[in-house]
C-alpha positions in Angstrom: 11.0 2.3 26.9 10.2 1.5 23.3 6.5 1.0 22.8 5.5 -2.2 20.9 1.9 -2.6 19.8 0.5 -6.1 20.3 -2.4 -6.5 18.0 -4.7 -9.2 19.2 -6.0 -11.2 16.2 -7.6 -14.1 18.1 -11.3 -13.0 17.4 -10.5 -13.2 13.7 -7.5 -15.5 13.0 -8.0 -17.5 16.1 -11.6 -18.4 15.4 -11.8 -18.7 11.7 -10.0 -22.0 11.6 -11.9 -23.9 14.3 -15.3 -25.6 13.8 -17.2 -24.3 16.8 -18.9 -20.9 16.5 -18.1 -18.9 19.6 -21.2 -17.2 20.9 -21.5 -13.5 20.3 -21.7 -12.5 24.0 -18.5 -14.6 24.7 -16.7 -12.7 21.9 -17.8 -9.4 23.3 -16.6 -10.4 26.8 -13.2 -11.5 25.3 -12.7 -8.2 23.5 -13.8 -6.1 26.5 -11.6 -8.1 28.9 -8.5 -7.7 26.7 -9.1 -4.0 26.2 -9.3 -3.7 30.0 -5.9 -5.4 30.3 -4.4 -2.6 28.1 -4.5 -4.2 24.7 -4.9 -1.3 22.3 -5.7 -3.0 19.0 -8.0 -5.9 18.3 -8.9 -7.5 15.0 -12.5 -8.3 15.8 -13.4 -10.3 12.7 -13.5 -10.4 9.0 -16.0 -9.4 6.4 -16.4 -12.5 4.4 -19.6 -14.4 3.3 -21.1 -16.3 6.3 -21.5 -19.3 4.0 -17.7 -19.5 3.8 -16.8 -18.7 7.4 -19.9 -18.8 9.7 -17.6 -18.0 12.6 -17.3 -14.4 11.2 -21.1 -13.8 10.6 -21.4 -11.4 13.6 -18.4 -9.2 12.7 -20.5 -6.1 12.1 -22.1 -6.5 15.5 -18.6 -6.9 17.1 -17.3 -3.8 15.4 -20.3 -1.8 16.8 -19.6 -3.1 20.3 -15.9 -2.7 20.2 -16.2 0.9 19.0 -17.8 1.7 22.4 -14.6 0.9 24.2 -12.5 4.0 24.7 -9.0 3.9 23.3 -9.4 0.7 21.4 -8.3 0.6 17.7 -10.9 -1.6 16.1 -9.8 -3.3 12.9 -11.0 -6.1 10.6 -9.8 -8.2 7.7 -11.4 -7.8 4.3 -10.8 -10.0 1.2 -12.0 -7.7 -1.4 -13.7 -4.3 -2.2 -17.1 -5.6 -1.3 -15.8 -6.6 2.2 -14.1 -3.2 2.4 -17.4 -1.4 1.8 -19.0 -3.5 4.5 -16.2 -2.8 7.0 -16.5 0.9 6.4 -20.3 0.8 6.8 -19.8 -1.1 10.1 -17.5 1.6 11.4 -14.0 0.1 11.7 -11.0 2.3 12.4 -9.1 0.4 9.9 -9.0 -2.7 7.8 -6.4 -4.9 6.2 -6.4 -7.1 3.1 -4.6 -10.4 2.8 -2.3 -10.5 -0.3 -0.6 -13.9 -0.6 2.9 -14.0 -2.0 2.2 -17.6 -3.1 0.0 -17.1 -6.2 -1.5 -20.6 -5.7 -2.4 -19.8 -2.1 -3.9 -16.5 -3.3 -6.1 -18.2 -5.8 -7.3 -20.7 -3.1 -7.8 -18.0 -0.4 -9.3 -15.1 -2.3 -9.7 -16.5 -5.8 -7.4 -14.0 -7.4 -4.0 -14.1 -9.0 -1.4 -11.4 -8.2 -2.4 -9.0 -11.0 -6.1 -9.3 -10.0 -5.2 -8.8 -6.4 -3.3 -5.5 -7.1 -6.4 -4.1 -8.8 -8.5 -5.2 -5.8 -6.1 -3.4 -3.5 -6.4 -0.3 -5.6 -10.2 -0.5 -5.3 -10.0 -1.1 -1.5 -7.6 1.8 -1.1 -10.1 4.1 -2.8 -12.9 3.0 -0.5 -10.7 3.5 2.6 -9.5 7.0 1.4 -13.0 8.2 0.7 -14.1 7.1 4.2 -11.0 8.3 6.1 -10.2 4.7 7.2 -6.7 3.3 7.6 -5.9 0.6 5.0 -3.1 -2.0 5.4 -2.1 -4.9 3.3 -0.8 -8.1 4.9 1.7 -9.9 2.6 0.8 -13.4 3.6 2.8 -16.6 2.9 5.8 -14.2 2.7 8.2 -16.7 4.2 7.0 -19.8 2.5 3.9 -21.8 1.5 2.7 -25.3 2.3 1.5 -25.5 -1.3 4.3 -24.0 -3.4 7.2 -24.2 -0.9 9.8 -21.4 -0.9 8.6 -18.0 -2.0 11.3 -15.9 -3.7 12.3 -12.8 -1.7 12.2 -10.8 -5.0 8.5 -11.7 -5.3 7.7 -10.3 -1.9 9.6 -7.1 -2.5 8.0 -6.6 -5.9 4.5 -7.1 -4.6 5.2 -4.9 -1.5 6.1 -2.0 -3.8 3.1 -2.7 -6.0 0.8 -2.7 -2.9 2.1 0.7 -1.8 1.7 2.1 -5.3 -1.9 0.8 -5.3 -2.7 2.7 -2.1 -1.7 0.6 0.9 -0.8 2.9 3.9 0.8 0.1 5.9 2.3 -3.3 5.3 2.8 -6.4 7.3 4.8 -9.6 6.6 2.8 -12.7 7.5 4.3 -16.1 8.3 1.0 -17.8 7.4 2.5 -21.3 7.3 5.1 -21.1 10.1 8.0 -21.4 7.7 10.1 -18.4 8.9 13.3 -18.5 10.9 15.0 -15.5 12.5 17.6 -15.1 9.7 14.9 -15.1 7.1 12.9 -12.5 9.1 15.9 -10.2 9.3 16.7 -10.5 5.6 13.1 -10.1 4.3 12.4 -7.1 6.6 15.6 -5.4 5.4 14.8 -6.1 1.8 11.2 -4.8 1.9 12.1 -1.8 4.0 14.9 -0.9 1.5 12.1 -0.3 -1.0 9.1 0.9 1.0 10.7 2.3 4.2 8.7 2.5 7.4 5.4 1.6 5.6 6.4 -1.9 6.8 5.5 -1.9 10.5 4.2 -5.3 11.4 4.9 -9.0 11.6 2.2 -11.6 11.8 3.8 -14.8 13.1 2.8 -18.4 13.7 4.4 -20.7 16.2 3.9 -23.8 14.1 7.5 -25.0 14.4 8.3 -23.3 17.7 10.1 -20.3 16.3 7.5 -17.6 16.9 9.2 -15.7 19.7 12.6 -16.0 18.1 11.2 -14.5 14.9 9.5 -11.7 16.8 12.8 -10.7 18.4 14.5 -10.8 14.9 11.8 -8.4 13.7 12.2 -6.1 16.7 15.9 -5.9 16.0 15.0 -4.6 12.5 12.7 -1.9 13.7 9.3 -3.7 13.6 6.9 -1.9 16.0 3.7 -4.1 15.8 3.3 -7.8 16.4 0.2 -9.8 15.8 -0.7 -12.6 18.3 -3.6 -14.6 19.5 -4.7 -15.4 23.0 -4.0 -19.1 23.8 -2.3 -19.4 20.4 -5.6 -20.0 18.7 -5.6 -19.9 14.9 -4.2 -20.8 11.6 -5.2 -20.5 7.9 -7.9 -22.8 6.7 -6.5 -22.6 3.2 -2.9 -23.5 4.1 -2.7 -27.1 5.2 -0.7 -27.6 8.5 -0.6 -23.9 9.3 -1.6 -24.1 12.9 -0.6 -22.0 15.9 -0.6 -18.2 16.1 2.0 -16.6 18.3 0.7 -16.8 21.9 -0.3 -13.4 23.2 0.5 -14.3 26.8 4.0 -15.6 26.1 4.7 -12.6 23.9 3.6 -10.1 26.5 5.7 -11.9 29.2 8.8 -11.7 27.0 8.4 -8.1 25.9 7.5 -6.8 29.3 10.4 -8.7 30.9 12.8 -7.3 28.4 11.8 -3.7 29.2 9.6 -3.0 26.2 6.4 -1.1 26.9 3.3 -3.0 25.7 0.9 -1.3 28.0 -0.6 -4.7 28.9 -1.1 -6.1 32.4 0.0 -9.7 32.1 -1.6 -11.0 35.2 -5.0 -9.6 34.1 -4.5 -11.0 30.6 -3.9 -14.5 32.0 -7.4 -14.4 33.5 -9.0 -13.7 30.2 -8.2 -17.3 29.1 -11.1 -18.4 31.2 -13.5 -16.8 28.8 -12.1 -19.0 26.0 -12.1 -22.2 28.1 -15.7 -21.7 29.0 -17.0 -20.8 25.5 -14.8 -23.3 23.7 -14.3 -26.2 26.1 -13.0 -28.7 23.5 -10.5 -26.4 21.9 -6.9 -26.7 23.0 -5.1 -23.5 24.2 -1.4 -23.1 24.1 1.3 -21.1 25.9 4.0 -21.7 28.5 3.3 -18.7 30.7 -0.3 -19.7 31.7 1.1 -23.0 33.0 4.4 -21.7 34.6 3.2 -18.3 35.8 5.4 -15.2 35.9 8.9 -15.2 37.4 9.3 -14.1 41.0 11.2 -11.0 39.9 8.9 -10.3 36.9 7.9 -6.9 38.2 11.4 -5.8 38.9 12.4 -6.8 35.3 9.6 -4.7 33.8 10.8 -1.5 35.6 14.6 -1.8 35.3 
């Protein structure tokens, strides 16, 4: 069976856009519980100023905790070289930088235009290389922007090439605003891979308009091997109006396991992890069809056929 990495981004992308600050111990319990289900990669937070995102103030503590979990790839988001240095100091296995393909969104999100961001990527790549840490770039708003609208495919391809030339070891395409459809996913993955090859491994998808799983399948058809998702569908970008709803981890695991892909994740155990979120964030809505409907009666037969 083909192995597909599901990268849990809830502790970062899921929590950054909600007002409540999840207690540190609840975050630790969440990370430990997902790792025990077989989740092999978790984005535990981001290294941004606490004044901007108080939800991320304890990221260094979470990295230290997560590093004690055997077999877990501990990653974080960093907006700039200063954040990259903090991530390395904290002990991450890898970090990623958001590079918005919408220049307006880039300026609002990280206060840098495209040319400035490439120089920042170059500086972050040097920090990662010196520390022996994996460095990825997420090409955000790659499928469209709630501020600018359509983002030209040529722009995404050009900035993907520039990111690799600046030192990125891995790329992802991010549907930050939930604009993507399956045809667009196929076209953009093909176009970017035609220039950078297998450096493009990952899709970060939102389910804002109900197309998350369809878009994931389109990416898998084109050779994508990693999919980002968030438990309960928590998340969205605070600098992209209307960009709610990450791909739901529970629904994604059900689909992939049922189709015969190998995720390494025990779905029944994963469904129990939601209780940590409901207890720590009682007023936050959680999403997903699988938690309500449960698995199919022949689910286990499907996963082994």
